[in-house]
C-alpha positions in Angstrom: 0.1 0.1 0.3 2.6 2.4 0.9 4.7 1.9 -2.4 1.2 2.2 -4.4 0.7 5.8 -2.3 3.9 6.6 -3.4 3.7 5.8 -7.0 0.4 7.8 -7.0 2.1 11.0 -6.1 4.5 10.4 -8.7 1.3 10.9 -11.5 0.0 13.7 -9.1 3.9 15.5 -9.1 3.7 15.3 -13.2 0.6 18.0 -12.8 3.4 20.4 -11.4 3.7 22.9 -15.0 7.5 22.6 -14.5 7.9 19.0 -14.1 4.9 18.7 -17.1 7.0 21.0 -19.2 9.9 18.9 -19.0 8.0 15.7 -19.4 6.5 16.9 -22.7 9.6 19.1 -24.1 11.6 15.8 -23.3 9.5 13.7 -25.5 9.4 16.0 -28.6 13.5 16.4 -28.5 13.2 12.3 -28.3 10.9 12.2 -31.2 13.5 14.2 -33.0 16.0 12.5 -32.4 14.9 9.2 -32.5 13.5 9.7 -36.0 16.5 11.3 -37.7 19.1 8.7 -38.4 22.2 8.9 -36.6 20.6 10.7 -34.0 19.2 8.5 -31.2 18.0 9.0 -27.2 21.4 8.0 -26.4 22.6 10.7 -27.8 19.8 13.2 -27.4 20.1 12.2 -23.0 24.1 12.7 -23.4 24.1 15.8 -25.0 21.0 17.2 -22.5 23.5 15.6 -19.2 24.8 19.2 -18.6 22.1 20.6 -18.0 21.2 18.2 -15.0 23.3 19.9 -13.2 21.5 22.9 -13.2 17.6 21.3 -12.8 16.2 19.7 -9.8 16.5 15.8 -9.9 12.6 15.0 -10.5 12.4 17.0 -13.7 15.9 15.7 -14.8 14.8 12.1 -14.7 11.2 12.6 -15.9 13.1 13.8 -19.4 15.6 11.4 -19.2 12.4 8.7 -19.0 10.1 10.7 -21.7 13.2 10.8 -24.0 13.8 7.4 -23.8 10.1 5.9 -24.4 9.9 9.3 -27.4 13.1 7.7 -29.0 12.3 3.9 -28.9 9.1 5.1 -31.1 10.2 7.1 -33.4 12.6 5.1 -35.2 9.9 3.6 -36.4 8.7 7.0 -38.3 12.0 7.1 -41.1 12.1 2.9 -40.7 8.6 3.3 -42.0 8.3 6.7 -44.4 11.9 6.2 -46.0 13.3 2.5 -45.2 15.7 4.0 -42.7 15.0 3.0 -39.2 16.0 5.8 -36.5 17.0 3.4 -34.1 18.5 -0.3 -34.6 14.9 -1.6 -32.9 13.2 -0.3 -35.8 14.9 -2.5 -37.8 11.5 -5.1 -38.4 9.2 -2.4 -38.2 11.6 -1.0 -41.7 10.7 -4.2 -43.4 6.9 -4.4 -43.1 6.1 -0.4 -42.7 7.7 0.4 -45.7 6.1 -2.3 -47.8 3.0 -0.5 -46.7 3.9 2.7 -47.4 5.0 1.8 -51.0 1.1 0.5 -51.6 -0.3 3.4 -50.3 -0.9 2.5 -46.3 2.5 4.6 -44.9 -0.9 6.5 -42.6 -2.6 3.1 -41.5 1.2 1.8 -40.9 2.1 4.6 -38.0 -1.0 4.2 -37.3 -0.2 0.7 -36.1 3.2 1.0 -35.2 2.5 3.8 -33.1 -0.9 1.8 -31.1 2.0 -1.4 -30.8 4.5 1.1 -29.3 1.3 2.6 -27.1 0.3 -0.9 -26.1 4.2 -2.3 -24.6 5.5 0.8 -23.5 2.1 1.1 -21.2 2.5 -2.8 -20.5 5.9 -2.3 -19.9 6.1 0.4 -17.4 3.2 -0.8 -15.3 5.0 -4.3 -15.0 8.4 -2.1 -14.1 6.3 -0.4 -10.9 4.3 -3.4 -10.0 6.8 -6.2 -10.5 10.2 -4.5 -9.9 11.3 -5.9 -6.8 10.0 -9.5 -7.7 11.5 -8.6 -11.7 14.7 -7.8 -9.9 15.1 -11.4 -8.2 14.0 -13.4 -11.4 17.0 -12.0 -13.8 19.5 -13.2 -10.9 18.5 -16.5 -11.3 19.6 -16.7 -15.2 23.3 -17.6 -15.2 26.3 -17.8 -17.5 25.6 -20.6 -19.7 21.5 -19.6 -19.5 22.6 -15.9 -20.8 24.6 -17.8 -24.0 21.6 -19.9 -24.8 20.0 -16.9 -25.2 21.8 -14.8 -27.1 22.4 -17.8 -28.8 18.4 -18.0 -29.4 18.2 -14.6 -30.8 21.6 -15.9 -33.0 19.2 -18.7 -35.1 16.0 -17.2 -35.4 17.6 -14.1 -37.0 19.0 -16.7 -39.6 16.0 -19.0 -39.9 13.2 -16.0 -39.9 14.1 -15.2 -43.9 13.1 -19.1 -45.1 14.8 -18.8 -48.6 18.0 -17.4 -47.7 19.2 -19.3 -45.0 22.6 -19.8 -46.0 23.0 -16.1 -47.4 22.0 -14.9 -43.5 24.6 -17.3 -41.8 26.9 -16.0 -44.1 25.3 -12.1 -43.2 25.0 -12.9 -39.5 28.7 -14.3 -39.4 30.1 -10.9 -40.6 28.5 -9.2 -38.4 29.6 -11.1 -35.6 33.2 -11.0 -36.5 33.2 -7.4 -37.2 32.3 -6.8 -33.9 35.6 -8.8 -32.3 37.8 -6.1 -34.1 39.0 -3.9 -30.9 39.7 -4.7 -27.2 38.9 -8.7 -26.1 35.6 -8.5 -24.7 37.4 -10.5 -21.4 41.1 -9.6 -21.7 42.9 -5.7 -22.3 44.0 -7.3 -25.2 43.8 -5.7 -28.7 42.6 -8.1 -31.3 42.2 -7.4 -35.4 43.3 -4.6 -35.4 45.9 -5.2 -38.3 48.6 -2.9 -36.6 46.8 0.2 -36.5 45.8 2.1 -32.8 42.6 3.4 -34.6 41.1 0.3 -34.7 42.2 -0.9 -30.8 39.2 1.0 -29.7 36.8 -1.7 -32.1 34.3 -0.4 -34.2 31.3 1.7 -33.0 27.9 0.8 -33.7 26.4 4.2 -34.8 28.8 4.2 -38.2 27.3 0.7 -39.1 24.0 1.3 -38.4 24.1 4.6 -40.3 26.0 2.7 -43.0 24.4 -0.3 -43.5 20.6 1.2 -43.4 21.3 5.3 -44.5 23.8 5.1 -46.7 22.9 2.0 -48.6 19.6 3.7 -49.2 21.0 6.6 -50.3 22.7 4.9 -53.1 20.5 1.9 -53.8 17.8 5.5 -54.2 20.6 6.3 -56.9 20.9 3.4 -58.5 16.7 3.1 -59.0 16.1 6.9 -60.0 13.6 6.8 -63.0 11.0 9.2 -64.4 8.7 6.6 -62.3 9.8 8.1 -59.2 8.6 11.6 -60.6 5.5 10.3 -61.1 5.1 8.9 -57.3 6.1 12.3 -55.8 3.8 13.7 -57.9 1.0 12.0 -56.3 2.4 12.4 -53.0 2.4 15.9 -53.4 -1.6 15.6 -54.0 -2.1 13.0 -51.5 -4.6 14.7 -49.2 -3.6 13.0 -45.7 -6.3 13.3 -43.0 -6.0 12.9 -39.5 -8.2 9.5 -39.2 -6.3 7.8 -41.4 -3.8 6.9 -38.6 -6.0 5.4 -36.0 -6.0 1.2 -37.4 -9.4 0.1 -38.4 -11.2 -2.3 -35.3 -11.1 -5.3 -37.9 -7.3 -4.8 -38.3 -7.1 -5.0 -34.4 -8.8 -8.1 -33.9 -6.6 -9.5 -36.6 -4.1 -9.1 -35.0 -5.0 -9.6 -31.5 -4.9 -8.6 -28.4 -2.7 -11.9 -27.3 0.1 -11.0 -29.8 -0.2 -7.2 -27.8 0.3 -8.5 -24.7 2.3 -11.6 -25.3 5.3 -8.8 -27.4 4.6 -6.5 -24.8 5.4 -9.8 -21.9 8.6 -10.6 -24.2 9.9 -7.0 -24.7 9.9 -6.5 -21.0 11.4 -10.0 -19.7 14.0 -9.1 -22.0 14.4 -6.1 -20.6 15.5 -7.0 -17.4 18.7 -8.5 -19.0 21.8 -6.4 -18.8 22.5 -5.9 -22.3 19.9 -7.4 -24.3 18.2 -3.6 -25.7 15.7 -2.8 -28.0 16.7 -5.2 -31.2 16.9 -8.4 -29.4 13.2 -7.5 -28.3 11.8 -6.4 -31.5 13.3 -9.3 -33.2 12.4 -11.9 -30.8 8.8 -10.5 -30.6 8.4 -10.5 -34.2 10.1 -13.8 -34.9 7.7 -15.6 -32.0 4.8 -13.4 -33.5 5.8 -14.5 -37.2 6.1 -18.2 -35.9 2.5 -18.4 -34.6 0.9 -16.2 -37.0 -2.1 -17.6 -39.1 -1.0 -14.9 -42.0 2.8 -16.0 -42.1 3.0 -15.4 -45.7 2.0 -11.6 -45.1 5.2 -11.2 -43.6 8.1 -9.6 -45.6 5.3 -8.4 -47.8 3.6 -5.5 -45.4 2.3 -7.3 -42.2 0.6 -5.1 -39.9 1.0 -8.2 -37.0 4.7 -8.0 -38.1 4.6 -4.3 -37.2 2.8 -4.6 -33.7 4.7 -7.1 -32.6 8.3 -5.2 -32.5 6.9 -1.9 -31.7 5.1 -3.8 -28.8 8.3 -5.4 -27.9 10.8 -2.6 -28.2 9.0 -0.4 -26.3 8.1 -2.9 -23.1 12.0 -3.1 -23.3 12.1 0.3 -22.0 10.4 -0.3 -18.7 12.3 -4.1 -18.3 15.6 -2.1 -18.7 15.2 0.1 -15.6 14.8 -2.7 -13.5 18.9 -4.1 -13.0 19.6 -0.3 -13.7 18.0 0.6 -10.4 18.4 -2.9 -8.6 21.7 -3.2 -9.4 23.3 -0.2 -11.4 23.4 -2.2 -14.4 22.3 -0.8 -17.0 19.8 -2.9 -19.0 20.5 -1.3 -22.4 23.3 2.1 -23.2 20.3 4.9 -22.6 19.6 3.5 -19.3 23.6 3.4 -18.8 23.2 7.5 -19.1 20.4 7.4 -16.8 21.6 5.8 -14.6 25.0 8.9 -14.5 21.6 11.3 -13.8 21.2 9.5 -11.4 24.8 9.1 -9.6 25.2 13.2 -10.3 21.9 13.4 -8.3 23.6 11.6 -5.4 21.1 8.3 -5.9 23.1 5.2 -5.8 20.9 2.2 -6.8 20.6 -0.4 -4.8 17.2 -2.3 -3.0 17.4 0.9 -0.5 16.6 3.0 -3.3 13.5 2.3 -3.4 13.3 2.4 0.7 14.6 5.8 0.8 14.0 7.8 -2.2 11.5 6.1 -4.1 9.0 9.7 -4.1 11.9 10.9 -6.5 12.2 7.8 -8.5 8.0 7.7 -9.1 7.6 10.9 -11.6 10.3 9.3 -13.6 7.9 5.9 -13.6 5.3 7.5 -14.1 6.4 9.9 -17.1 7.3 6.8 -18.6 3.8 5.6 -18.7 1.5 8.7 -18.8 4.5 9.2 -22.0 3.8 5.7 -23.8 -0.1 5.8 -23.1 -0.8 10.0 -24.2 2.4 11.1 -25.7 3.0 8.7 -28.3 -0.2 8.7 -29.7 -1.0 12.5 -28.9 2.5 12.6 -31.3 1.2 11.2 -34.3 -2.6 12.7 -34.4 -1.1 16.0 -34.4 2.1 15.6 -36.7 1.0 12.4 -38.3 0.8 13.9 -41.7 3.9 15.6 -42.1 5.6 12.3 -41.3 4.5 11.0 -44.0 4.8 13.8 -46.3 8.0 13.2 -46.2 7.9 11.3 -49.5 7.3 14.2 -51.1 10.1 15.9 -50.9 12.3 15.7 -54.0 14.1 12.7 -53.2 18.0 14.7 -54.5 17.0 16.9 -51.5 16.0 14.4 -49.2 18.0 11.1 -50.0 21.3 14.2 -50.0 20.0 16.3 -46.4 19.7 12.1 -44.9 23.8 11.1 -46.3 24.7 14.2 -44.2 23.0 14.2 -41.3 24.0 10.5 -40.9 27.6 11.4 -41.3 27.3 14.0 -39.1 25.0 11.9 -36.7 28.0 9.8 -37.2 30.5 12.0 -36.3 28.9 13.4 -32.7 28.0 9.7 -31.6 31.6 8.8 -31.6 33.7 12.3 -32.0 35.8 10.3 -34.7 36.3 10.9 -39.0 37.9 7.5 -38.9 34.4 6.2 -37.4 32.5 8.3 -39.3 34.9 7.2 -43.0 34.1 3.6 -41.7 29.9 4.3 -42.2 31.0 5.2 -45.6 32.5 1.9 -46.1 30.2 -0.1 -44.8 27.5 1.8 -46.8 28.8 0.8 -49.6 29.1 -3.3 -48.7 25.8 -3.0 -47.5 24.6 -1.8 -50.9 26.7 -4.9 -52.5 25.3 -6.7 -49.7 21.2 -6.0 -50.4 21.9 -6.3 -54.5 22.9 -9.6 -54.0 19.3 -10.6 -51.3 22.2 -10.8 -48.0 20.3 -9.3 -45.6 21.9 -5.9 -43.7 19.7 -6.7 -40.7 21.4 -9.9 -40.2 24.6 -8.6 -40.3 23.6 -5.8 -37.5 22.2 -7.8 -35.7 25.1 -10.0 -35.9 27.2 -7.1 -34.9 25.1 -6.6 -31.5 25.1 -9.9 -30.1 28.3 -11.6 -31.6 30.3 -10.1 -28.5 27.6 -10.7 -25.8 27.5 -14.4 -27.4 31.4 -14.7 -27.3 31.6 -13.4 -23.8 28.7 -15.6 -21.9 30.3 -18.6 -23.9 34.2 -18.3 -23.1 33.2 -17.4 -19.3 30.8 -20.4 -19.3 33.3 -22.9 -20.2 36.1 -21.6 -18.1 33.5 -22.3 -15.2 33.5 -25.7 -16.2 36.8 -26.4 -17.0 36.5 -26.1 -20.8 33.3 -28.5 -20.5 30.4 -27.9 -22.8 27.9 -30.2 -20.5 27.6 -27.2 -18.5 24.8 -25.9 -21.1 22.7 -29.3 -20.8 23.4 -28.9 -17.4 22.2 -25.6 -16.0 18.4 -25.8 -16.5 18.3 -22.0 -17.5 20.3 -22.7 -20.5 18.0 -25.6 -21.3 14.8 -23.8 -21.6 16.4 -21.6 -23.9 18.2 -24.4 -25.8 14.7 -25.4 -25.9 13.2 -22.4 -27.0 15.6 -22.9 -30.2 14.3 -25.9 -30.8 11.1 -25.0 -30.6 12.1 -21.7 -33.0 13.7 -24.0 -35.4 10.9 -26.5 -35.6 7.9 -23.7 -36.1 9.1 -21.4 -38.5 10.8 -24.2 -40.8 8.8 -27.5 -40.6 5.1 -26.4 -38.7 2.7 -26.2 -41.6 0.8 -22.5 -41.2 -2.6 -22.7 -40.2 -5.0 -22.7 -42.3 -7.6 -19.5 -42.2 -11.1 -21.0 -42.0 
């Protein structure tokens, strides 16, 4: 009851006009940074970190929470409209949303993305507020072998989800894993694969790969496909009349997706968010893959599936709530954004741990309330007010649009890393991804292999060292067995089980 009253006080604190102004401004900043390729919510909070020295802790934490939720949601905007995910967690939305955009259902796709984000974010925030102490204890049950099997599960699903190009998926994923090995060893302070150059000792940052694989390669693809048909498409886009009610998904489509899909994806996203380092990309992809495996319309996936959008967006936004659990309980960030939020806590003298909830819950409650309100209220409100401008991005002349994207993306890669070399790498990865896309290799598999590869290696080596190099530890650990069984189930559901027939 005491915790309930404290959380109620958090919602009351949001009624203060100063705190409310910080929450709304944070959401708008997060929306802008999340939608622009190369500019992420991590960068937004990092750039605003100095401001936290001059304002109270409550507005600072409220602003961080709203930026986090907005950045996770708004990556779907450019993912849908121009096929460039504003954030890595929106990769699956780009696959389905942009297909719908090209069919003339861009507003509908953005509506489903917002609805999934709203449900997933709200559920994740509610679960955070309700079960944070219990969830923190549950995350401790997953030991090192289990973490390896979880990452292995994600990589296997990445490869098999595209049934027609499994071997190309293997190559792309392994290439991503190989790129991730460049730099300092994950367990020892020893540089590797740096080819004798100091510039590669620190490894390759994720931002050049994201920007190159999606922004730069998309610019090259569009430049190659430039023809008269494109000009006619632009002319139709300029004359397109977009009504705000077009962003509201029809009830019939929501019923086809099913409440179970939203809730299941939200629970998956929240659970993955609890695992330190998992992040929105894994949450979105696992939710998407499981939804595809159990779908009655698997043939729609890859061709504009509204169900796929709903699953991916519900999963990655629910992850926001889960990511706060290890950060608040143990000081272990669940993803890069909460790592910056952890810095805000420390700056303001708040030490993460079990006693934080007991002694300073009144300072944390407004932040948790902001996470919920941002998902439930600000996501649909922003889409309703600004949605027509999102869709009309395609009416901008392609030369101006994509040249601007290229400049902003490259500048974003420099701002994210402050390295001319990393910005040059974005160009290299863009050319590589361009040729990969021409040959049918998945850039999504490349990026997720890069993201998950270090965790796979780290947990494998740690688990083997715990058992004197004997791999039987993966078959004797209950948590590892669970995820291995989940992997086998995913292989069966995606590759071998016949699709359901709709009566």
